[in-house]
N, C-alpha and C positions, 0 to 999 in steps of 0.2 A: 428420449430426447437426443442422446448422443448419436443414435442410429440415424435419426432424421437429419441432424446437422451434417453427419458424415456423408449421407447420400446426396444432399444438396451440394456440398463442397466437391464431391467427386464428379458430379455433373458439370460443374463449372471448370474443373480441371480438364475434363475430357474435351469440353468445348474449346478451351485454349489450345490444347495439344493438336486436336484435329484440324483446327483452323490455321495451324502453323503461326500463331500470333506471338508477339514479343511483349515483354514487360520492361519498360525503360525506367531507369533510375538516374538521378543526377550524380555526377562525380565531381564535386567541388574541388578546386585546387587547394583550398585552405578550409577544410570542413570545420564547422563548429561542433557538430555532433556526429558520433559514430554509433549506428544501431547494429547490435550484435545478435545474431541468431544461430543457434546450434541445432542441427537437424539430425533426426534419425527416423526415417520413414515419415509417413503421414504427409505426403506431398500436397494433398488436397487442403489440409489445414494450413500448411506453409503458404500456399497461394492466397488464401483468405487473409492471412496475417499481413502479407506483403501489400495486398491491395488496400488494407485498412490504414497503413502508414504512408502510402504513396502520395496522397494529396499534400502533405505538410513538408515533404523533404526539401524541395527547392527553396521555399521560403526560409527554412531553418538552416540552410547550407549543411544538410545532413547526408552522410554516406551510409550505405548498407553493406555489411560484411556478413557472409554466411559461411558456416563450417558444416560440411556434410560428414557425419560419422558413419560412413559406409552403408548408406541406405540401400535397401533392396527393392524398393517400389519405384514409382515414377519420379522420384525426387531428382535423379540425374537428368531426366528429360526436361523437367521444369527448370532446372538450373541452366540448361543449355539455351533456354528461351529468355534469360535475363540479360539486359544490356545496362552497363554502368555500375552494376554491383560487383563487389569483390567476392570471389568464391574460392574457398579452400576445401579440397576433397581429401579426406583421410581414407586410408586403405582398410582401417578397422575402426570399431567403435571405441574411441578413447574416453568417452564419458563427457558429462556436461562441464565440470570444472576445467578440464584440460582444453576442451573445445572453446570455451569462453576466453581462456588465456591466450589461445592461438589467435582468436579474432581480435583481442585487445592489442596484441603485438602488431597486427597489421593496421590498426586504427590510427587515424591522423587527427581526429576531432579533439577538442578541449574537454568534451564530456562524452561519456559512454552510456548507452542505454542497453542493459541486459534485458532481452525480450524473448519470451518463450514463443516457439513457432505455432503453438496451439492457442494463441490469443488473437483477439481482434481489438485494436485500440480505438476508443470512441472519441469523436469530436476533437477538441483542442488539447487532449491529454498530454501529448509530447511537448507541445508549445508551453503549456502551463508548468510542467516539471522543469523544463530548461530555463524558463524565465525565473523560477523560484531559486534554482541553484545559482544562477548568475547574480541575483540580488541578495543572496545570503551566503557569504563566503565562509561562514562557520559550519555549514551543513555539508556532510560528507556524502550522503545518499538520500534519495527520496523515492517514495512509491505512492500507491494510491488504492482506490477501491477496486477490488477484484471481484467480479460477479460471475457466478456459475451459469451454465446454460439454462437452468430452470428459472433464472431471474433472481435468485437469492444470493446473498453475500457469501463469498468464500472468506474474505477478510477485509477489515478496515484498519489496517495496521496490525502488528502482531506483538505479543508480549511473551516473556519467558518467566517460568517459575524456577524456584531454587533447584528443583530436581532436573532442570534442563529441558523439560517438556514445554510445548508451545501453546499459546492461546491465540487462535485466529479470531480476533475480536469481531463479534457480530455474525459469525458464521450461521447461515440458515435464516437470517433475518432479512427484511426488505432493505435494499441498499439506499433508499431515499429517506429512511428514518432519520430524524434530526440529530440523534446522537452520533451519527457517522459523518456528519457534514461540517465538522470543524477540524481545523489543522492542529496537529499535536506531535510531540516527540514520541517515538516508539522504540522498542528494543530492535525491531527489524521490520523490513518490508520484503515481501517475496520477490525472488528473481524472475517471476513471471513478468514483472515490470519493475525494474530497479535502475534508476539513473544515478550515476556517480561521476567523479572527476577522473579523467584519464591519468594524469600524473599521480594523483593520490592512489588510484588503483594499482599502478605500477610500483609505487613506493611501498604499498602494503603487500606486494608480492602476488597480487591477483587473488583468484580463488584458491583455496588450499586443496591441492589434488589428493590429499589423504582421504577426502570425502568422495572420491570418484567411485562409481560412476555418477552418484548424485545423492541428494538429501543432506541438509544441514550446511552445505557450503555457503549459501546466502546468509543464513543465520550467523555463521562463524564470521563472515566478512563484516557484517554490520556490528557485531560485538567487538571485533578488532577496531573498528572505527571509533566506537564509544570509548574503548580503552585508551585510544590515542588522543582523545579530546574532541572528536568530531561528533556532530549531531546526526541522527537519522530521523527523518520527518515524514509523517503521513499527510498526503495532500488529497482532500476530498474531490478536488477538481479533476484529478486523474481517474479515469474510468476505463476499465479493461474487462472484456468478456473472455472467460477462460474455460477451455474444454476440460482441462485438468487430467493429468496422467495419460496423455494421449500416446506417449511412446512406451508406456509400461503396460504390458498385456497381462502380467501375472501378479495378482494381489499378494501372494506369498513372498514374491521377490521384493515387493515394495516394503512389506513388513520387516523382512530380513534386513534390507538396507537401512531402514529407519532405526532399527534397534542397534545395528552395528555402528552407524554414524552417530547416533545419540551417545553411545559410550565414548567414542572418540571426542565428541564435543564436550561432554561433561568433564572428562579428564583434562582437556586443554584449558577450560575456563572455570575450573572448580573454585578458584578464589573469587572471581567476579560473580559467579552464581550464588556464592554464599551470602551475598548481600540482598538477594532477591527474596520475595515472599514465597512461602510454601503453597503448593497448589490446593491442598486440602482445606486450608483456612482462609484463602484469599478470594473474595468476590471478584468477578470479572471487571466490575466498575473500578475497583482499586488497582487491579492488574494493568488496566489500560493507562493508568496515570503513574506508572512506576518511575518515569523520568520527570515528574512534575511535583516538586515538594512545596509549591507555592501555597499560600493561605487561600483556601477555597471558599468562595462567596456565592451564595444563591441569591440572585436579585429578582424581585417580583414586581415588575412595573405594572401600573394600572393605566386606565385611560387618562390622557392629558391633552390639553389644548396646545401645549408646546410640542413641536415636532421633534425636538432634539434632547429631551432630558435623559433618556436612556443612554444615548451616545456620550453625553457629558459624564454621567455617573460611571459608566463602564470605562471610559478613558481614564478617569481619576483612579479607579480601582486597579487598572492595569499599570498605571504609573507607580502604584504602591506594591507592584509585583504580586498581584492577586490573580488566581485563576477564577474566571467568572462564568457561571451558567445563568443565562437570562431565561426566565420562565414567565411570559406575559400572562397576567390573570385578568386582563380587561380587553374587550374587543378593540378599543382604540389605542392600546398600548403600542408604542413605537419600538420595534426590534429589528429594524432593517439598517443596512449600511454599517454594520459593526465589524470590527477587525476579524480576520479569518480564524484566529485562535480562540475566539469566544464561542462557547456552546450556546446555541439558541434553540429552545424547545417550544415551538409555537402550537403544538398539537394538544396541549393540556387544558388550561383554563382553570377557573376557580373550582369547578365541580370535581376536578380530578387532583386538586392540590394535595389533599390528605393522602391519597393513594401514592402520589409521587414522593411525598416526604417519607412515607413508609418504605418505599422501594430503595430510597437513597439514604436510609438511616445510617448515621455514622460517617457520611462522606463529606459533609460541609462543615466548615469552621464557623460560619456566620450566615445568617439569613437577613437580607436587607429589603425593606419595603417602605414606601412613603405613605401608604394607606393604613391608618390605625386599625381598621377592621380586619385587614389581611394579617397584620401582626398579631391581633388577638386570636385569629384562627390558628396561627402557627403556635402561639403560646399554649392554646388548649391542647394541641397535638403533643407538644413537648411535655405537658403536664401529665400525660398518661403514664401509668406505672411502668410501661415497657420502655419509656424513653426518658432521657434527661436532656437539659439544655446543651450539655457538651456533645451529645450524640448527633447534633445537627452540624 
């Protein structure tokens, strides 16, 4: 898959260079958003990334800032063809954290988007993330669904265990599965696509260069945000295709950097990590909710002539600070138009309810349904020797 994508991207790069074409980007006098890319080779992927963000730039008053870490391929030729972008060229590879901090220093936008050059941003992702940060002043950073080249998830937000290791929630699953399509607070989002506030980034000291040349610097930044009272939020409307590890040719080198920087990270945040759950005994479902201590309610709506009962009930539950999963068990059950932080699982139905309850045993504090027959089914399940009412 990577070979095919690389071959196609190299063909498009060659076409651009041979035609002596130019890529033009707006240079707003007062940018709202600064998009930061750090490059080290892989010019063909950089071109694909730039073309994916190009359509939204003018509307969002966005500027593009690129830092080239001494690339040895056609990156320099590509950068010569850019118009309107800010280009910083380093004489040596200073690593990702230092490169991002360089780009941030040159940025003029109110918001920063850290974007890997081996990504392609889909549809309205940049617009959605920017709008969310503007409308939610308590959020320090936001990211989204990262999809690998084979169409499976890399992550739908990430969690940390007590040992400092990470959970890329949903990795290997299909990105359109309903459990990945609701908004939630997370420990961190990958810097493959991470939007934050410029003044906050500078106040926090940018990325910690102790993690250079890379790995754990994005995790560390998000944890520092949490420690200072800021939220980090996963947005399912953000969708990014990621080549992954495009600039890292040696797997042994990746493993070495991970282990070294994991040690730096765990020493730096030992007190914060001590409150997290251990990896060996924590299901992924609980790990994804590590920042959500709300009362968890499973609501089972059935067919209704009234088009809005689910919205009313969910609204009431949320006003009581409940986390809500909506699992429709009737074909006519209304589960549309709900708030973005409500989990809606429409793929089940009554025939799969027992299996679903078994999968989520111990997760919910309460099950709510208006149909007595549905409640009777739930009671029979709870009455089994392996389960207790409290386990739901």
